[in-house]
C-alpha positions in Angstrom: -26.7 20.7 14.4 -27.9 19.5 11.0 -27.6 23.0 9.6 -24.0 23.2 10.9 -23.1 19.9 9.3 -24.7 20.9 6.0 -22.9 24.3 6.1 -19.5 22.6 6.7 -20.2 20.2 3.9 -21.0 23.1 1.5 -17.8 24.9 2.6 -15.7 21.7 1.9 -17.4 21.3 -1.5 -16.8 24.9 -2.5 -13.2 24.7 -1.4 -12.7 21.6 -3.6 -14.1 23.4 -6.7 -11.4 24.1 -9.3 -8.9 21.6 -7.8 -7.9 18.8 -10.2 -9.3 15.4 -9.1 -6.7 12.6 -8.9 -7.7 9.0 -8.3 -5.4 6.3 -6.8 -5.8 2.6 -6.3 -5.3 2.3 -2.5 -4.9 4.4 0.6 -1.0 4.3 0.9 -0.9 6.0 -2.5 -3.3 8.7 -1.4 -1.0 9.5 1.5 2.0 9.9 -0.8 0.1 12.2 -3.3 -1.2 14.3 -0.4 2.2 14.5 1.2 3.5 16.0 -2.1 0.6 18.2 -3.2 -0.8 19.2 0.1 -4.4 20.4 -0.3 -3.9 21.6 -3.9 -5.3 18.4 -5.4 -8.5 16.4 -4.6 -7.2 12.9 -4.0 -9.5 9.9 -3.7 -8.6 6.2 -3.3 -10.6 3.6 -5.2 -10.2 0.9 -2.5 -11.2 2.1 0.9 -10.2 0.9 4.4 -10.9 -2.8 5.0 -11.7 -3.7 1.4 -9.7 -6.4 -0.5 -8.1 -5.1 -3.7 -8.1 -8.6 -5.2 -11.9 -8.7 -5.2 -12.9 -5.1 -5.2 -15.8 -3.8 -7.3 -15.9 0.0 -7.8 -19.2 1.5 -7.0 -21.4 3.5 -9.6 -20.6 6.6 -7.6 -16.9 6.1 -8.0 -17.2 5.5 -11.7 -19.2 8.8 -11.9 -16.5 10.6 -9.9 -13.8 9.0 -12.1 -15.4 10.5 -15.2 -14.3 13.9 -13.8 -10.8 12.9 -12.8 -7.7 14.4 -14.5 -5.4 11.6 -13.5 -5.5 8.0 -12.3 -2.4 6.5 -10.6 -2.6 2.7 -10.6 -0.7 0.5 -8.2 -1.1 -2.7 -10.2 -3.7 -4.2 -7.9 -5.7 -7.3 -9.1 -9.0 -5.4 -9.6 -7.4 -3.0 -12.0 -6.7 -5.7 -14.6 -10.4 -6.0 -15.5 -11.5 -2.5 -14.5 -8.8 -0.2 -16.0 -10.3 -0.5 -19.5 -13.7 0.5 -18.1 -12.1 3.4 -16.3 -10.6 4.6 -19.6 -14.0 4.2 -21.3 -15.6 6.2 -18.6 -13.1 9.0 -19.0 -11.0 8.8 -22.3 -9.2 12.1 -21.5 -8.0 10.9 -18.1 -4.2 10.2 -17.9 -3.1 6.9 -16.3 0.2 6.5 -14.5 1.7 3.4 -12.9 3.3 4.0 -9.6 5.8 1.2 -10.1 7.3 3.0 -13.1 11.1 3.3 -12.9 11.5 1.2 -9.7 13.4 -1.9 -8.9 10.4 -4.3 -8.6 9.8 -7.9 -7.5 8.1 -10.1 -10.0 5.0 -12.0 -8.7 3.2 -14.9 -10.4 2.7 -14.5 -14.2 5.6 -12.0 -14.1 3.3 -9.3 -12.8 5.2 -6.9 -10.5 4.4 -6.8 -6.8 2.4 -3.6 -6.2 3.2 -3.1 -2.5 6.1 -0.7 -3.0 5.1 1.4 0.0 6.4 -1.3 2.4 9.9 -0.1 1.5 10.8 3.6 2.5 13.5 3.8 -0.1 11.2 2.7 -2.9 8.6 5.2 -1.6 11.3 8.0 -1.8 12.2 7.0 -5.4 8.6 6.8 -6.4 7.8 10.2 -4.8 10.7 11.8 -6.7 9.3 10.5 -10.0 5.7 11.3 -9.1 6.6 14.9 -8.0 8.2 15.5 -11.4 5.3 14.1 -13.2 2.7 16.1 -11.2 4.8 19.2 -11.8 4.7 18.5 -15.5 0.9 18.1 -15.5 0.2 20.9 -13.0 2.9 23.5 -13.5 1.4 25.9 -10.9 2.2 23.3 -8.2 5.9 22.9 -9.1 7.3 24.9 -6.1 4.9 23.2 -3.7 5.8 19.8 -5.0 9.5 20.4 -4.8 9.4 21.7 -1.3 7.1 18.9 -0.1 9.2 16.2 -1.7 12.2 17.4 0.2 10.3 17.2 3.5 8.9 13.7 2.6 12.3 12.5 1.5 13.8 13.5 4.8 11.1 11.7 6.8 11.5 8.6 4.7 15.3 8.6 5.2 14.8 8.9 8.9 12.3 6.0 8.9 14.6 3.8 6.9 17.5 4.5 9.4 15.1 3.8 12.3 13.9 0.5 10.8 17.5 -0.6 10.0 18.5 -0.1 13.6 15.4 -1.8 15.0 15.8 -4.8 12.7 19.5 -5.2 12.8 19.3 -8.0 15.4 16.9 -10.1 13.3 18.5 -10.0 9.8 18.4 -13.3 8.0 15.3 -14.5 9.9 12.1 -15.7 8.5 8.6 -14.3 9.3 5.3 -15.9 8.4 2.4 -14.0 6.8 -1.0 -15.0 5.4 -0.8 -12.7 2.3 2.6 -12.0 0.8 2.3 -8.2 1.0 5.7 -7.5 2.7 8.2 -8.6 0.0 9.8 -5.2 -0.5 10.1 -4.8 3.3 11.8 -8.2 3.6 14.2 -7.4 0.8 15.2 -4.0 2.2 15.9 -5.3 5.7 17.4 -8.7 5.0 14.4 -10.8 6.1 12.7 -13.8 4.5 9.0 -13.8 4.0 7.1 -17.0 4.2 3.5 -16.8 3.0 0.4 -19.0 3.6 -1.3 -17.8 0.4 0.5 -18.4 -2.9 -0.6 -16.8 -6.2 -3.8 -15.7 -4.6 -4.8 -19.2 -3.6 -5.0 -21.2 -0.3 -2.3 -23.9 0.1 -3.1 -27.5 -0.6 -2.3 -30.1 2.1 1.2 -30.8 0.7 2.1 -27.2 0.5 0.7 -26.5 4.0 2.7 -29.4 5.4 5.9 -28.0 3.8 5.1 -24.5 5.2 4.6 -25.9 8.7 7.9 -27.6 8.5 9.7 -24.4 7.4 8.0 -22.4 10.1 9.0 -24.8 12.8 12.6 -24.9 11.7 12.6 -21.1 11.6 11.2 -21.0 15.2 8.2 -18.9 14.1 5.7 -18.1 16.8 3.8 -15.3 15.1 1.7 -15.1 12.0 1.1 -11.7 10.4 -2.4 -11.3 9.1 -4.2 -8.3 7.6 -7.9 -7.1 7.8 -8.6 -7.5 4.1 -8.2 -11.3 4.1 -9.8 -14.1 6.0 -7.7 -15.5 8.9 -9.4 -18.9 9.0 -6.4 -20.8 7.6 -4.0 -18.7 9.6 -5.9 -19.7 12.8 -5.6 -23.4 12.0 -1.9 -22.9 11.3 -1.5 -20.9 14.5 -2.9 -23.8 16.5 -0.5 -26.2 14.8 2.5 -24.0 15.5 1.4 -22.7 18.8 1.7 -19.3 17.3 -0.2 -16.0 17.8 -2.0 -14.0 15.1 -0.8 -10.4 14.8 -2.6 -8.0 12.6 -0.6 -5.4 10.6 -2.3 -3.7 7.7 0.0 -3.2 4.7 -2.8 -1.0 3.1 -2.9 1.4 6.1 -3.0 5.0 4.9 -0.4 5.9 7.5 2.6 4.2 5.9 5.0 5.3 8.7 2.9 3.7 11.4 2.3 0.4 9.6 6.0 -0.1 8.9 7.0 0.8 12.5 4.3 -1.6 13.7 5.7 -4.5 11.6 9.3 -3.7 12.7 8.1 -3.7 16.3 6.4 -7.1 15.9 9.4 -8.7 14.2 12.1 -7.3 16.5 10.1 -7.5 19.7 11.1 -4.0 20.5 8.7 -1.2 21.4 8.9 2.0 19.5 
């Protein structure tokens, strides 16, 4: 059994030889790049499942891998502010792209643009078009693959957008409560209002919390959306006060389609 495992690992390693290595910030980006390039690129995400991009510390192994990368596609996550200069030092020849380039963005605190563009299928489609063209420029041999795969991805995203519009049509204008404000683009796209416990990366003070409770009660909110990367301690206290349930939906899930359908199901009360 050990021999078989080693043999399969060697086969995978050999198959990866010669393929350009592309790093991304988080798992949703990995899904987008792979949807476009198929297996023609090695794609690795810096922040793995369950880790918090606000506090993430890249490992020495990742830095070593990064030194061999051709391209890094940043999302604008908090850890990148301090680490990106070190990434460039580790690999001066590595190109760096920002996935938010050319998109209609939402400004966060300090005028930094919200990175969670993958919560809006239309933004993902626009980003994928720009990214496919950029990848084709950098890897000319992949142009036909990228163009064909972009068309497939665009159709899937259009279908998802239509599905979400239909599912959420009955709740337009309503507010929903989250711990971390990761769903701003989703809310904008589908006519919803996102209320967040956390503000500018900080827990609310007593005054802010009281105001949030008042807004939530007036909005008739009985669910609080939490995600696995953040502590739910404050959300649990809030849930007891509002007699609300905590519902976990991961905005950093690699399966973008599933996570957006999951949120729409929670907000609409309709099963897929």
